[in-house]
C-alpha positions as CSV (number, residue, x, y, z in Angstrom):
1,M,235.7,125.2,-137.0
2,R,235.8,128.0,-139.4
3,H,232.1,128.5,-139.2
4,W,232.1,128.9,-135.4
5,N,235.2,131.1,-135.6
6,R,232.9,133.6,-137.1
7,W,229.8,133.0,-135.0
8,G,231.6,132.6,-131.7
9,P,233.0,136.1,-131.4
10,L,229.9,137.7,-133.0
11,S,227.7,135.9,-130.4
12,G,230.0,137.2,-127.6
13,I,229.5,140.8,-128.8
14,L,225.8,140.4,-129.2
15,L,225.6,138.9,-125.7
16,C,227.3,142.1,-124.4
17,V,224.9,144.3,-126.4
18,T,221.8,142.5,-125.1
19,W,223.0,142.5,-121.5
20,A,224.1,146.2,-121.6
21,P,220.8,147.5,-120.3
22,M,221.7,145.9,-116.9
23,A,224.3,148.6,-116.6
24,Y,221.5,151.1,-116.4
25,A,219.2,149.1,-114.1
26,I,221.6,147.7,-111.6
27,P,222.7,151.0,-110.0
28,R,219.1,151.8,-109.3
29,L,218.6,148.6,-107.2
30,P,217.9,149.3,-103.5
31,D,219.5,147.5,-100.6
32,L,217.6,144.6,-99.2
33,D,217.1,146.0,-95.6
34,S,213.9,147.9,-96.5
35,S,210.8,146.3,-97.9
36,H,209.5,149.9,-98.5
37,D,212.5,150.8,-100.7
38,V,212.1,147.6,-102.7
39,Q,208.4,148.1,-103.3
40,A,209.0,151.7,-104.3
41,F,211.7,150.6,-106.7
42,W,209.2,148.2,-108.5
43,R,206.4,150.8,-108.6
44,T,208.7,153.3,-110.4
45,N,210.8,150.9,-112.5
46,Q,208.6,148.0,-113.5
47,Q,208.6,148.8,-117.2
48,L,212.4,149.3,-117.2
49,M,212.9,146.0,-115.5
50,Q,210.6,144.2,-117.9
51,V,212.7,145.5,-120.8
52,V,215.9,144.6,-119.1
53,V,214.7,141.0,-118.3
54,L,213.5,140.6,-121.9
55,S,216.8,141.8,-123.3
56,V,218.9,139.6,-120.9
57,S,216.7,136.6,-121.8
58,V,217.5,137.0,-125.5
59,G,221.1,137.3,-124.5
60,F,221.1,133.8,-123.1
61,L,220.8,132.4,-126.7
62,F,224.0,134.3,-127.6
63,L,225.6,133.1,-124.4
64,L,225.1,129.4,-125.4
65,M,226.4,130.0,-128.9
66,F,229.4,131.8,-127.5
67,L,230.2,129.1,-125.0
68,G,229.9,126.4,-127.5
69,A,232.3,128.1,-129.9
70,L,234.6,129.0,-127.0
71,I,234.9,125.4,-125.8
72,E,235.6,124.3,-129.3
73,L,238.4,126.9,-129.5
74,I,239.9,125.9,-126.1
75,R,239.8,122.2,-127.0
76,T,242.2,122.8,-129.9
77,A,244.9,123.3,-127.4
78,A,246.5,120.0,-126.2
79,D,247.2,121.4,-122.7
80,A,243.6,122.6,-122.0
81,G,242.6,119.4,-120.3
82,A,239.8,119.5,-117.8
83,A,240.0,123.3,-117.7
84,S,237.8,123.6,-120.8
85,W,235.0,121.7,-119.1
86,I,235.3,123.7,-115.9
87,V,234.9,126.9,-118.1
88,L,231.7,125.4,-119.5
89,G,230.2,123.9,-116.4
90,S,230.9,126.9,-114.1
91,A,229.6,129.4,-116.7
92,L,226.4,127.4,-117.1
93,M,226.0,127.0,-113.3
94,F,226.4,130.7,-112.7
95,M,224.2,131.8,-115.5
96,T,221.5,129.3,-114.5
97,A,221.4,130.9,-111.1
98,L,221.1,134.3,-112.8
99,N,218.3,133.0,-115.0
100,V,216.3,131.7,-112.0
101,A,217.0,135.0,-110.1
102,L,215.6,137.0,-113.0
103,G,212.5,134.9,-113.1
104,L,211.9,135.4,-109.3
105,D,212.6,139.1,-109.5
106,I,210.2,139.9,-112.4
107,A,207.5,137.7,-110.8
108,G,207.7,139.8,-107.7
109,G,207.6,143.0,-109.7
110,L,204.4,141.9,-111.6
111,I,202.5,141.4,-108.3
112,I,203.5,144.7,-106.7
113,D,199.9,146.0,-106.7
114,V,198.5,142.7,-105.6
115,E,200.8,141.4,-103.0
116,P,203.6,144.0,-102.2
117,A,204.9,141.9,-99.3
118,S,205.6,139.0,-101.7
119,T,207.3,141.5,-104.0
120,Y,209.9,142.1,-101.4
121,A,210.3,138.4,-100.5
122,S,210.7,137.5,-104.2
123,H,213.2,140.3,-104.9
124,A,215.3,139.5,-101.8
125,A,215.3,135.7,-102.7
126,A,216.4,136.5,-106.2
127,F,219.5,138.4,-105.2
128,L,220.3,136.1,-102.3
129,L,220.1,133.1,-104.7
130,A,222.9,134.7,-106.8
131,A,225.3,135.0,-103.9
132,P,226.0,131.3,-103.3
133,A,226.7,130.9,-107.1
134,A,229.6,133.4,-106.8
135,F,232.2,130.6,-106.4
136,A,231.0,129.2,-109.7
137,G,231.9,132.5,-111.2
138,A,235.2,132.4,-109.5
139,A,235.8,128.9,-110.9
140,F,235.1,130.2,-114.4
141,F,237.8,132.8,-114.1
142,V,240.3,130.3,-112.5
143,A,239.8,128.0,-115.4
144,I,240.2,130.9,-117.9
145,A,243.5,131.9,-116.2
146,V,244.7,128.3,-116.6
147,V,243.7,128.2,-120.2
148,T,245.4,131.5,-120.8
149,W,248.8,130.9,-119.1
150,E,249.1,127.1,-119.3
151,A,247.5,126.2,-122.5
152,K,248.3,129.6,-124.2
153,V,244.9,129.8,-125.9
154,F,244.2,133.4,-125.1
155,P,246.6,136.5,-124.9
156,P,248.2,137.2,-121.5
157,W,246.0,140.1,-120.6
158,S,243.0,137.7,-120.5
159,G,244.6,136.0,-117.5
160,W,244.9,139.3,-115.6
161,I,241.2,140.1,-116.2
162,A,240.5,136.6,-114.9
163,V,242.5,137.3,-111.7
164,V,240.3,140.3,-111.0
165,G,237.3,138.3,-111.9
166,V,238.2,135.6,-109.3
167,V,238.5,138.3,-106.5
168,V,235.3,140.1,-107.4
169,N,233.2,136.9,-107.6
170,A,234.7,135.5,-104.4
171,G,233.7,138.8,-102.7
172,A,230.1,138.4,-103.8
173,I,229.6,135.4,-101.4
174,F,229.4,138.0,-98.6
175,G,226.0,138.9,-99.9
176,V,224.5,136.0,-97.8
177,F,225.5,137.7,-94.5
178,T,223.7,141.1,-94.5
179,L,220.8,143.0,-96.1
180,S,222.4,146.4,-96.0
181,G,225.7,148.1,-96.6
182,P,228.5,147.2,-99.1
183,L,228.2,143.5,-98.4
184,N,224.5,143.1,-99.3
185,S,223.7,141.2,-102.4
186,G,221.0,143.6,-103.5
187,N,223.3,146.5,-104.5
188,G,226.4,146.1,-102.3
189,V,229.7,147.3,-103.6
190,V,231.3,144.0,-102.5
191,G,228.4,141.6,-102.3
192,G,226.3,142.9,-105.2
193,I,226.0,141.5,-108.7
194,A,227.5,144.5,-110.6
195,G,231.1,143.4,-110.2
196,P,230.8,139.7,-111.1
197,L,228.6,140.4,-114.1
198,G,230.6,143.4,-115.2
199,L,233.9,141.5,-115.2
200,Y,232.3,138.6,-117.0
201,L,231.1,141.0,-119.8
202,V,234.4,142.8,-119.9
203,W,236.2,139.5,-120.5
204,V,233.6,138.3,-123.1
205,F,233.8,141.5,-125.0
206,A,237.6,141.8,-125.0
207,I,238.0,138.1,-126.0
208,S,235.4,138.4,-128.7
209,V,237.1,141.4,-130.3
210,W,240.5,139.6,-130.1
211,W,238.9,136.5,-131.5
212,M,237.2,138.3,-134.4
213,R,240.4,140.2,-135.3
214,R,242.3,136.9,-135.1
215,T,240.0,135.1,-137.6
216,S,239.2,138.1,-139.9
217,P,240.5,137.3,-143.4
218,A,241.3,141.0,-143.9
219,L,243.7,140.9,-140.9
220,Q,245.4,137.7,-141.8
221,P,249.0,138.0,-143.0
222,S,249.1,137.7,-146.8
223,A,251.1,134.9,-148.3
224,P,254.2,136.0,-150.2
225,A,253.7,136.2,-153.9
226,G,255.1,133.4,-156.0
227,P,257.6,133.9,-158.9
228,A,256.2,135.7,-161.8
């Protein structure tokens, strides 16, 4: 357990670092209602997206290490129950959808000069694929709230981040209804991926810092000195 107490929070921080380039790329994403805009996006941002996808791909390794250590930490609480496995299963389900979506998206970008119509289809399919997985993201945060307030594994503020995470992820399901405006899954304020992924990384980073401080020997209370 001590070994993973070090690698768990470190993996969480490295996950946030490797996924940070998405914060630069996501605001550039076009709505899905214009194939011309999507094709223009890939013609001007292909190299950027290749770097982002590569960085995110490396981050999946840190994600698995973080989740493994996180479940080990949660399972130390007697009241965690099934919530620990819901945390693991929902995280893996949501992130598998993201992984597949990234593969579809970069495949479409690579053929922009060969088959631009397929670039649009692949890009739209990638983001529409992520929308139905939104409830998996909501389930993750519901389980985190349970672990926080019922099992007392995490500090109370973790539960409030989780509440916001549930709302944001549930809203992303609206991305299946429209290709434009705030509800579209390509870059919609409600239906887009920025909110769900952003809240996930905010929670991971905050918990990793808390976890690292909690397990750091330098921050542990020192034992009282014995009699001379």
